[in-house]
C-alpha positions as CSV (number, residue, x, y, z in Angstrom):
1,M,79.4,88.5,93.6
2,S,80.3,87.0,97.0
3,I,80.2,89.2,100.1
4,H,80.9,87.7,103.6
5,P,78.0,88.3,105.9
6,T,80.2,90.4,108.3
7,A,81.4,92.7,105.5
8,I,80.0,96.2,105.1
9,V,79.5,97.4,101.5
10,S,78.0,100.8,100.8
11,N,75.1,100.8,98.5
12,K,76.8,103.7,96.7
13,A,79.8,101.7,95.8
14,I,80.0,100.1,92.4
15,V,81.0,96.5,92.6
16,G,81.5,94.4,89.4
17,A,80.7,90.8,88.6
18,N,82.4,88.0,90.5
19,V,83.9,90.2,93.1
20,K,84.7,88.5,96.5
21,I,84.8,90.5,99.7
22,G,86.1,88.9,102.9
23,A,85.1,89.0,106.5
24,Y,84.8,92.4,108.3
25,T,86.0,94.3,105.3
26,I,84.4,97.8,104.8
27,I,83.8,99.2,101.3
28,Y,83.0,102.9,101.5
29,D,80.8,105.0,99.2
30,N,83.2,106.4,96.7
31,V,84.6,103.2,95.3
32,E,84.4,101.3,92.1
33,I,85.7,97.7,92.1
34,A,85.9,96.0,88.7
35,E,85.1,92.4,88.0
36,N,86.9,89.3,89.2
37,T,88.6,91.1,92.1
38,V,89.2,89.6,95.5
39,I,89.4,91.7,98.6
40,E,90.3,89.7,101.7
41,A,89.3,90.1,105.4
42,F,89.7,93.2,107.6
43,C,90.3,95.7,104.7
44,E,89.1,99.3,104.5
45,I,88.6,100.3,100.9
46,G,87.8,104.0,99.9
47,V,88.6,105.8,103.2
48,S,87.8,109.5,102.7
49,N,89.8,112.5,103.6
50,H,90.2,116.2,102.6
51,L,93.1,115.4,100.2
52,S,91.3,113.2,97.8
53,G,89.2,116.0,96.2
54,G,86.2,113.7,96.4
55,E,87.5,111.5,93.6
56,I,86.6,107.8,93.5
57,L,88.9,104.9,94.3
58,Y,89.0,102.7,91.2
59,I,90.3,99.1,91.5
60,G,90.8,97.4,88.2
61,S,89.7,93.9,87.2
62,N,91.4,90.7,88.3
63,S,92.9,92.4,91.3
64,H,93.7,90.8,94.7
65,I,94.0,92.9,97.9
66,R,95.1,90.9,100.9
67,S,93.9,91.2,104.5
68,H,94.2,94.2,106.7
69,S,95.0,96.6,103.8
70,I,93.8,100.2,103.7
71,F,93.1,102.2,100.5
72,Y,92.0,105.8,100.6
73,E,89.6,107.2,98.0
74,G,90.9,109.3,95.0
75,S,93.3,106.8,93.3
76,V,93.2,104.7,90.1
77,F,94.7,101.2,89.8
78,L,94.3,99.5,86.5
79,E,93.8,95.7,86.1
80,S,95.7,93.0,88.1
81,L,96.7,94.9,91.1
82,V,98.1,92.6,93.8
83,T,99.0,93.4,97.3
84,G,100.5,91.6,100.3
85,H,99.0,92.0,103.8
86,R,98.7,95.3,105.8
87,V,99.3,97.6,102.9
88,T,98.5,101.3,103.3
89,V,97.7,103.3,100.1
90,R,96.9,107.0,100.3
91,E,95.0,109.2,97.9
92,K,95.8,110.6,94.4
93,I,97.8,107.7,93.0
94,K,97.6,106.9,89.3
95,A,98.9,103.4,88.7
96,G,99.1,101.2,85.6
97,K,98.4,97.5,85.3
98,N,99.9,94.6,87.1
99,L,101.2,96.6,90.1
100,Q,102.4,94.5,93.0
101,I,102.7,96.0,96.5
102,G,104.4,93.9,99.1
103,T,103.3,93.3,102.7
104,L,103.6,96.3,105.1
105,S,104.4,98.7,102.2
106,D,103.3,102.3,102.4
107,L,102.4,104.5,99.4
108,Q,102.0,108.0,100.6
109,G,99.9,109.2,97.7
110,H,100.1,111.9,95.0
111,C,102.3,109.5,92.9
112,E,102.4,108.2,89.3
113,I,103.3,104.5,88.8
114,G,103.6,102.7,85.5
115,D,102.9,99.2,84.3
116,Y,104.3,96.0,85.9
117,V,106.0,97.7,88.8
118,R,107.1,95.5,91.7
119,F,107.3,96.8,95.3
120,H,108.5,94.2,97.7
121,S,107.6,94.2,101.4
122,N,108.2,97.2,103.7
123,V,108.7,99.7,100.8
124,H,107.9,103.4,101.5
125,I,106.9,105.5,98.5
126,G,106.9,109.2,99.3
127,Q,104.5,111.8,97.8
128,K,105.3,113.2,94.4
129,S,107.2,110.1,93.3
130,K,107.1,109.2,89.6
131,I,107.9,105.6,88.8
132,G,108.1,104.3,85.2
133,N,107.4,100.8,83.8
134,Y,108.9,97.5,84.8
135,V,110.6,98.9,87.9
136,W,111.8,96.7,90.8
137,I,112.0,98.1,94.3
138,F,113.2,95.7,97.0
139,P,112.5,95.5,100.8
140,Y,113.0,98.4,103.1
141,V,113.7,100.9,100.3
142,V,112.5,104.5,101.0
143,L,111.8,107.1,98.4
144,T,112.0,110.4,100.2
145,N,110.7,113.9,99.2
146,D,111.6,116.6,101.8
147,P,115.1,118.2,101.1
148,H,115.2,119.9,104.5
149,P,112.7,118.2,106.9
150,P,110.4,119.2,108.3
151,S,109.1,121.6,105.6
152,D,106.4,122.1,103.0
153,T,108.8,121.6,100.1
154,L,108.3,118.3,98.3
155,L,110.7,117.1,95.7
156,G,109.6,113.7,94.5
157,V,111.9,110.9,93.3
158,T,111.8,109.8,89.7
159,V,112.5,106.2,88.8
160,K,112.6,105.4,85.1
161,D,111.8,102.2,83.2
162,F,113.6,98.9,84.1
163,A,115.5,100.4,87.1
164,V,116.3,98.2,90.1
165,I,116.7,99.6,93.6
166,A,118.1,97.0,96.0
167,T,117.2,96.5,99.7
168,M,117.7,99.1,102.4
169,S,118.4,101.9,100.0
170,V,117.3,105.5,100.6
171,I,116.6,107.6,97.5
172,L,116.9,111.3,98.4
173,P,114.6,114.1,97.4
174,G,114.6,115.0,93.7
175,A,116.8,112.1,92.7
176,I,116.4,110.7,89.2
177,I,117.2,107.0,88.8
178,S,117.6,106.6,85.1
179,R,116.5,103.8,82.8
180,G,118.1,100.4,83.5
181,C,120.0,101.8,86.5
182,L,120.9,99.5,89.4
183,V,121.2,101.0,92.9
184,G,123.1,98.6,95.2
185,A,121.9,97.5,98.7
186,H,122.2,100.0,101.6
187,S,122.9,102.9,99.3
188,S,121.9,106.6,99.8
189,I,121.6,108.4,96.5
190,K,120.8,111.8,95.2
191,G,121.1,113.7,91.9
192,I,120.8,112.3,88.4
193,T,122.2,108.9,87.5
194,E,123.2,107.6,84.1
195,E,121.4,104.9,82.2
196,D,122.4,101.2,82.7
197,M,125.0,102.1,85.4
198,I,125.5,100.7,88.9
199,Y,125.5,103.1,91.9
200,A,126.4,102.0,95.4
201,G,127.5,103.3,98.7
202,S,126.5,106.0,101.2
203,P,126.7,108.5,99.6
204,A,126.4,106.4,96.4
205,K,128.9,106.6,93.7
206,K,128.9,105.4,90.1
207,I,130.6,102.0,90.0
208,C,130.5,100.7,86.4
209,S,128.1,99.6,83.7
210,T,125.5,97.1,84.7
211,A,126.6,94.9,81.8
212,K,129.7,94.0,83.8
213,I,127.7,92.0,86.3
214,K,127.7,88.3,85.4
215,L,125.1,85.7,86.3
216,H,126.1,83.2,88.9
217,D,126.2,80.4,86.5
218,K,128.5,82.4,84.2
219,S,126.0,82.0,81.3
220,G,126.1,85.7,80.5
221,S,125.5,89.2,81.8
222,A,122.9,89.7,84.5
223,Y,121.8,93.0,83.0
224,P,119.7,94.1,81.3
225,W,117.7,91.8,83.5
226,R,114.9,91.4,80.9
227,K,117.3,89.4,78.7
228,H,116.9,86.4,81.1
229,F,114.1,87.1,83.7
230,H,110.6,86.8,82.3
231,R,108.5,85.3,85.1
232,G,105.2,87.1,85.4
233,Y,105.4,88.9,82.2
234,P,103.2,88.2,79.2
235,E,104.8,86.4,76.2
236,E,104.1,89.3,73.8
237,L,105.9,91.7,76.1
238,V,108.9,89.4,76.4
239,K,109.1,89.1,72.6
240,Q,109.1,92.9,72.3
241,W,111.9,93.2,74.9
242,M,114.0,90.6,73.2
243,S,113.6,92.3,69.8
244,E,114.8,95.6,71.3
245,L,117.9,94.2,72.9
């Protein structure tokens, strides 16, 4: 374990082997950090509040949290979490493995997130969101949850496996983005979409099957994207995908 001399680490926190903690970072009481994790400078890890129910913050092994990020207590992140800088993550999130959270993204808590999900920078995930596996959400996307703001009614967005939401899109409360669906840039979408279809516009409308989009080099269809994009995914998972297509 390597702790910078300016860091403050509670003696109640559980810190695994080979964890590195950067300058001026604070690790609060109710935290467990698994082995081989890096937490860079000026982070706050395990901030308490009345919404966490006193549950611990668990950061899985081989994770990397970059500088100026804030994580509240009461969430679970499995192995290989990676963040950009200045990320805010609230309480009551249950996330799978290999989650990536881009710089300046904001996860508002009380969410479920699957494996190998990719949030690019400046993404806002509202409370009650449910996000499946292998989902891509690009910069400046907002998942909303209040159907008539301001109110105490929260209708979270559901995003299912392999869906892609392009930049600057707003997903309205209660929307269901189905498996393999593509939401085009600058779209505003509500309701239930169909699998493997393209939706675009404001308000978004169904355009066509994703299979009709061709790669720029004309070598084949761009979707399902897992046919040709494998960077960052383990070989055994890619083999499984290919056998299912």
